[in-house]
N, C-alpha and C positions, 0 to 999 in steps of 0.2 A: 914512523906510522910502527906501534909495536907488534912484536911476533903473536903468532896463536898462539892462544895460553892454553892450559886444559880444559877438556871442556865442562864448563859450568855446573851442567847436569847430570854428571857420575854420581851415581849414589841414586838417583831417581829408579821408581818401581822398572819389572825388566819390562812391562807391558809401554812399547812405542806413543803406547796414546792414552796411558792410565792416567797420565798426571793430568790428560788434558778433564779428563774426564771427574779428577778430583778438584779443581779448582778451576770456579766460576768468573773468577776475576782475572785470571793468567797475570797476578800479580809477581810471581816469581819471574817469569820469562822479562814481563816489561821492565824489572829491578835490574837481570842482569844485563839485557840489552841497556837499559840506560848508562849503567857502570860499565858496561864496554865502549861504546861510545861518546863516552865523558874522555873516559882514556885514549883512545882515537886520537879524538877531536878534541882538545881541552882547549882551543880559540875559538868554538864557535859561537856565530853571532846569535844575539838576543832580539826579539822582537818582542814587545809590549804592545797589549790591547789595553782599549778604554773598554768599560762596559757598554755593550749594543757594538760595537766594532768588530766589521767583519777581516776574518783573517783570510778567507778566499770566498768565492761562489761559485755553485753548482757549475760545473761544464765549463770550467775553467782551467787550462794549463797548467800541472803543477810538478815542480823542479824541486820542490824540499820537501825534508819529511821533519818534523817539530815536536819536540819531547814539551810537554805541559811543566815546567816548575811551580808554578804558585799560579791559584785561581781558578776559572771551570770555563771551560767553554760547551758548546752546542752542538750537532751536527742534524740539520735540517734538510728539507725535500721541497721544491714549489709544489702542491697539491693545488688543482684549480685556482693558481693566483695567491693560495693561502700557504705560507709557511709553516708545515708539521716538525715539529721536533720528532726527529728518530731515536738519539742516543744524548748522553751527556756526560762527558767525559771531565774528571777533574785528574789533579796533579799525579803526576808518573804516565800518564799514559799517553801512548805515541799517536799522532796525528797526522794523515796523510800514509797508512801503509798500501794501502787498496790502489793508490795510484803508484806507489813504488812499483808495484809489483806486475802493473802494465806496459806492455812493450810501447803506447803511447798514451803520458802521465796526464789522464784526464781527471777531474774532480768529480766522484758521484755524488758527493753532498756540497753544501754550502756550512762553511764555519764561521758561529760567533761566540765573542766573548759572551759570559753569563755576568762574570764579575773581572775587575782590573785583573789583568793572566802577565806572565810570562813566558813566552816560549823558546826552548833552544832551535837552533834551524843548523839542519843538515843538507846540503845539497847532495839530488840524486849520482851527481857525475863523482864525487867526493866516497859516498856510501860504495855505488860500483869498483870503483879502484881499492877500497880495502878489499871486500868481498872477493876480488880476484885472489887478492893476498891469502886469504883465511876463510879456510873452509867452516873451521869453526863459527866464525860471525853467519856464514850462511844458513848451516842447522839454523842459529840462534834465531835469525829474522823469519826463516819459515816455520818454527816452531810457536816464535813470539805472533804469526799471522793467524797458524791454524787456531790458537788457542783465542783469540780475536773472532776470526769467522765461526769458530764453536760460540762463542757467547753470543756472537751477534743471531745467528743460528738460532739459537734456543729462545732467546727475545723475541724472534720473529714469530717463530711457533708458538710462546704462549702469544703474541697478541693476536695471532690469526686464531686460535682456539676460543679467546676471548671474542674475537669478531663475533666468529661461528655463534656462539654463546648469545651475544650480542644482538645478532641477525633474528636468532631464535624469538628471545624476547619479544623482539620488534614486529616479529611476525606474529606472534600471539596477539599485542598489544594491536598489532593492525586486523587482526581479527575478531575480537573485543571491541575494537571501534570498529568495522563495518556492520559488526551486527548491534550496537546501541546506533551507530546511524541508522540502521534499517528498523530500528523500534521507535523511533525519531522520527523519522520520516510515516512510520503507520497511525503513529500516536497524534501526530499533526493532520493528519488525512482524518482520523477519525474524530480528532476535535472541530476541525473546519466543517465535514461533516453534519455535527451536532449542532454546530453554532447556527447551519444552514437550515437545518431541520427545524431548530426554536426559531430561527427568523419568520421560515415558513409557516410554521405554528402559527405565531403572531398575525402572520397577513391574512393565514386561510380564516381562524377565528373572527378578524376583524370584519373582511370579505362577509362571512357569514352575517355576522352580526348585522351588517349595512342590506344585506339580499331579506332580511326577515320584515322590514317595514314595507318596502312595494311589492314583495310577493301576499302580506296581509293586504296591502292596498286592493290588488287584482283581483283577490280572493270576495273581498268585499262588493266592490266594483260589479263583479261578474255575477254574487247571490241579489243585488242592489236591481241589476239588467232581470233577473227572473223571476223575481218578486214583482214589479212589476208590466211585465208584458201583455197580463190581462187589461190592465189599464188603459197601455198604448192602443191595443184594440178596437177599445171602446166606441169611439165612432164608424168600426169597420161595416159594411153591409150585414157582414155573418160574425159578426161579433161571437153570437151565441156559440157556434159552431164551433169556430177559431179558440173559444175558450174551454170547450167541454175536451177539444184535444189537446189543450195546453197541456194538461198534467197528464196526463197520458205521452206526450211526445217526454215532458220532463224525466218519467221515471223510467220508463222504456228503456230495453238493454237491447244494443247495437246486434245485429242479426251477424253471424260468420260470414263467410264466404259462399262457404258450404251450404249453409243454409238458405242462402239468398237465390243461389242456383236453383237450389231444390224447389224453394217458394215460388220462384219466377216458373218453372215449368209446370207445378201444379196448378195457376194461377191462367195459362195459358190453355192449358188442358180443360180447365172449364170456360172457355169462351173469352176471357178477356185478353186484346190486344197484345202482342208482348213489350212495344214500348212503354203503353200503360201500364201493365207488368211490373217493367221495372222501377217504370218511377215511385211505385205504390209501395211497390215492396223495399227502396230505399229508404222512405218513408218510416218501415217496421210493420206495412199492413201483410196480415199474409190472413185475411179471407175473403173471399172472392164475392159473398152475398152482399160485406159489408162496403166493397170495392163498388157493387154495380148502385147499391141505395145514393153511393155519395156521388156518384156519376149522375143518374135517372135524377136528383134532387134537385140540381144544380141548373142557376139558368145557364150559367156559362160554364161549363165542364174543365175548360183548358184556365180562366179564370181560378176557377176552385181550387183545381189542382194545384197550380201554381202557390197559392197562397197557403195550402197546406208542405210544400216544398220549403216554403219560406221561415215558417213556423217552426218546422222539424230541424229544419239545417239552422235557427238561431237557437234550437233547447241540444244541438249536437256540438255548437262552437263552444255555447255557455259550460256544458261538459267537459268539452278538451281544455276550458278556461281553467274550471275547478281540476280536472285530472291534473293539467301541466303546473297548475302552483302546488296541490300538493306534492308532486314530485320533485319541484322543488325546494318547500319545505322538508318533505325527506332528506332530499341532498346536503343541503343548507344541516339540519341536525347532523348528519353522519359526518360532514367538514367538521361542526363544533365540535364532535366527541371524539373522533380521529385527531385532531388536531392539540387534543386536551395535553400539557406537559408541563414537568413539572421535576423536581430533584430528586423528591420522596415519593413514596407509595400514597396515590391521589385518594384510592377508595376500592369497595369489593364490588366487582365484576363479575357475569358470568361471562366466558368466555367465545358463548354463540351470540353474544351481541355483537362486539367486535366483527368476529367472521361476517355477519349481515353486513355490518356498516359496509367493511370493504368490498363485500359483492353490491353492495349497491352503489360505491364508486365506480367503479371498476366495469360495470354494468355495459359500457360500450364496447367492448372488449369481448364479452360474450356471446355475442350473436346467433355464431355459430357453434357452441360449447354447449355441451350437455354438462348440466351440473347436478351432480348427486350430491344429495346432502344426508348423513348419515350422523343423528346429533343423540349421544347419551346424556341422561338427568346431571348437569354437572353441580359440583359444588360452587361456591364463590370463592373467586381467590383476590388478596391483596395484591395489585399490581400498579404499574404506571401503563395507564389503557392506551396513552397516543405511544409508546413503544410498541406494546404487543401489535396495535394496529400496524405501526409500520413494517413489524416481520409477517402478517400474513399476507399484505402487501406484496411486499417483495416477491414471498413464495407461494401468490395466486399469481402475478403477472408472470414470475418466470415458466409457470406452469404454461399458460397458457402460450407464450411465447415459444415454447418447447414443440409445442402443437401447430404451432404455425395459426393459432387463431381457431382453429376444428379439432372438435376430440369431446373427450368424458375427461372432466374435471371432477373429481370426488374428493370430497370433505368431512371428513369423520373425526369424533369426541367420543371420550370416554375416560371412564375412571380404571389406571390401571394399576392398583397396588396403591401406594402413597403417592403416587403421580396422576395428573389429567394430561391425557394424551391428546395430542390435536395431529392429524395428520391429514397430507394436503399430496395427492396424486392425480399421475397424468397420463393418456396414454399416447404420449410422443414416444420419439425415438430412443431414449434414455440418453444418458449421459456415457462418453464413450471411458474405457477401461484408463485408458494412459490419462485422462482429465481427472479423476473421481479423487486422488488424492493432494488435489489442486485446490478443486473449488471453491473453499475457506482459507486460501490466501489471498489478500489485499494485492491488487490491481489487476488480478488473473478475471480475465472474463472472455468466453470462446465467440463476443457477439464484434469481435474490433472488423470490422469492414464491411458490417451488416448496417440494415437502418435502422435495427431496432437495437442502436450503440449503447454498449455497457463500461462503466470503468472499472469494472471488477470489485465493487463496493458492498454491491447488494448482501451476499450470502454473508462475507466476514462481520456484517453489521448485525445480521440476524441471529448469526450464532451468539455476538457479543451481547446483543439487548438478554438474550437467553440465559445465558451465563449472566450476567447481572442480577437476572430472577432465581439465581439459584437453581438451574433448570438445564438440561442438555438440547441438544439437537442432532439428530439422527438421519441418516438416509441409508435409499438402497435403491439402485437401480438397473434395468435391463430393457430391455427390445419393447417398447407397447406396456413399459409401466415405468416409473420413477414417483416413491415416494419419501415425502421428508418427514419426520415425525418429532413432533416441538414436545418434548418434556415438561411438566413444571408442577411443583412440589404442592399438591394439596392445601399444606397449612403454613404458609411463608408468612415469616416474622417480619419480612421488608426486604423489599428490592432495592441495591444500591444502584445508583444509575453514574 
């Protein structure tokens, strides 16, 4: 073994670590160490590796230090079952320095040849003996290890910094993807709702068309019966009397409950028996003299009263049939108007027409609601009537539900500068301040767990429809008063669907 030679690093900068910071590769230390090892161990064995062949595996005992003289090797670790390369060493590098510095030499990395390679092998036992006799060799090893550690630390810091940057980019992309996903979900829900409404509109239009024929048939049949009642009574002994009262019963206005009570009391005071007074008042008779004449001139008073009751009831039922069929006709007309759909503006309409059609359709919800109408004359606007009717329906039903079906519903129309304003207000408890900022959010509803179940689409769709008509939807709410204001431009070039 050669004697210790002078320190090969004499003449380096005065700072003991400056050479480390000035050199990223540690080439000087590796070269000097290589030369010293070759001088100390001229007969060191050689290890040859074919491309892809393993020199050692992670976690294996390691009793050798290797000097790469030809080719290239890669140091890697197993991460979740996959080999991840951390370093790639080329000619002149020492392999196994970390294991040499440990009491129990275990490999931290796995090493595999990237190309066909040749490596000189030095046993840890020989190296320890040499370092025991040569302090300069110890110092040289220490410097080489420090430089290698510094390079790898810098490499690790660079990778960590890069990972943080990539994580930041990934977080931004994740947020963007989340927003995109929410937008897609909202768009999908709107498309589904739009498709459902279009299908519902077609169904309603078809049903309304089919209802027209039976409704017209009912009206014609009622008119026929009404016209032929006198002919049906031609053989009746009191035909003339019944014919006389037929036209009267046909045109007679029904008395209110209050009017019937007052009339019964007056007839009883005039000497008419209570039961007789009740029966005649139900037929619309209010004159005591006329009732006495009908009773006195009859051969059979009970039969005459019964015949008059039958005639009165017949005309009453016919009036009900006419009234009911007319109501059905109004509902059918409202349904057909309400269900009008399209992708472009269909026609010029007066806004109050749609409001009245909507009130007709939701009339069953208004039995205990006082409806206050304040309509101002409005210019016609070009719009999609079916979509605006959907807005009126959502806002009106929301108002009625907020009042639990009892209260005052106010509907006001007005011209406000270049806008047509439609205000719908209710006397309910108001919208809580903590939820007012969320009422136009998709899927947000205050009706979960209640009988009037909601899915959180009504108000967002209203807002979308109004904005598609180049308008805006505003609201204000406090206990006892909630008002939604719909603003539509007076001059609309066309609503986008």
